[in-house]
C-alpha positions as CSV (number, residue, x, y, z in Angstrom):
1,M,3.8,-36.6,-26.0
2,N,0.6,-36.1,-24.5
3,N,-2.5,-34.9,-26.8
4,V,-5.0,-32.4,-25.7
5,A,-7.4,-33.7,-28.2
6,D,-7.3,-34.8,-31.9
7,V,-8.8,-31.0,-33.2
8,I,-8.0,-27.9,-31.1
9,V,-10.7,-25.6,-32.7
10,I,-10.2,-22.0,-32.2
11,G,-13.5,-19.6,-31.9
12,G,-16.9,-20.8,-30.1
13,G,-18.6,-18.6,-32.6
14,I,-21.5,-20.7,-34.3
15,A,-18.6,-22.3,-37.1
16,G,-16.5,-23.3,-33.8
17,I,-19.7,-24.9,-31.9
18,V,-20.7,-26.6,-35.2
19,A,-17.2,-27.7,-36.3
20,S,-16.7,-29.1,-33.0
21,L,-20.3,-30.8,-32.8
22,E,-19.4,-32.2,-36.1
23,L,-16.1,-33.4,-35.2
24,L,-17.2,-35.0,-32.0
25,D,-20.2,-36.3,-33.8
26,R,-17.6,-38.3,-36.6
27,G,-15.2,-39.9,-32.7
28,R,-13.0,-37.8,-32.8
29,S,-11.9,-35.3,-29.4
30,V,-12.2,-31.6,-29.1
31,C,-10.6,-28.8,-27.8
32,L,-12.6,-25.8,-28.7
33,V,-10.8,-22.8,-27.7
34,E,-12.4,-19.3,-26.7
35,R,-10.7,-15.9,-26.1
36,T,-13.8,-15.0,-23.6
37,G,-14.2,-17.7,-21.8
38,G,-18.6,-18.9,-21.1
39,S,-19.3,-14.9,-22.2
40,G,-18.3,-15.3,-25.7
41,F,-19.6,-18.4,-25.9
42,G,-21.7,-18.6,-29.3
43,G,-19.9,-15.4,-30.7
44,L,-22.7,-13.2,-32.6
45,A,-25.2,-15.8,-33.1
46,A,-26.2,-15.6,-29.3
47,W,-26.9,-11.8,-29.5
48,A,-29.2,-12.4,-33.1
49,F,-31.3,-14.2,-31.1
50,G,-32.6,-15.7,-34.5
51,G,-33.0,-12.9,-35.8
52,I,-32.1,-12.0,-39.4
53,F,-30.4,-9.3,-41.1
54,I,-32.7,-6.7,-43.1
55,V,-31.2,-3.0,-44.4
56,D,-33.2,-0.5,-45.8
57,S,-36.4,-2.1,-45.2
58,P,-39.6,-1.0,-46.6
59,I,-41.0,-1.4,-43.0
60,Q,-37.8,1.0,-41.8
61,R,-37.9,3.4,-43.9
62,K,-42.0,4.0,-43.0
63,M,-41.0,4.1,-39.5
64,G,-38.0,6.9,-41.1
65,M,-34.9,4.7,-39.6
66,Q,-31.8,5.4,-41.4
67,D,-30.3,2.8,-43.0
68,S,-28.2,1.9,-45.5
69,P,-25.4,-1.1,-46.9
70,A,-22.8,1.5,-45.8
71,I,-24.4,2.2,-42.7
72,A,-25.1,-1.7,-41.7
73,L,-21.3,-2.6,-43.2
74,T,-20.2,0.2,-40.7
75,D,-22.2,-1.1,-37.9
76,W,-20.9,-5.1,-38.3
77,C,-17.0,-4.2,-38.7
78,S,-17.6,-2.1,-35.2
79,A,-19.8,-5.2,-33.2
80,A,-16.9,-7.2,-34.5
81,E,-14.3,-5.5,-32.6
82,F,-12.1,-5.1,-35.9
83,T,-8.5,-3.2,-35.1
84,P,-5.9,-1.8,-37.1
85,N,-4.6,-4.7,-37.7
86,D,-7.3,-6.6,-39.1
87,A,-8.2,-7.0,-43.0
């Protein structure tokens, strides 16, 4: 059998990228598979641009922004594109 790689990593988000780099540093060959191709490489971390996740901060309240843990969870789940089969 002709192997493609020592390890196949599924998902090109931050966890998949870090896992792949660690494996490469240890001399393993890696096949990293990302469902969206190059456009999705980096996952949600690519969208964050180094930002931090803050919910219902004093500044948000001062600016009249409606936020809460429930709203944040709804937004997060929406961005994750969950399907009815996800738990």
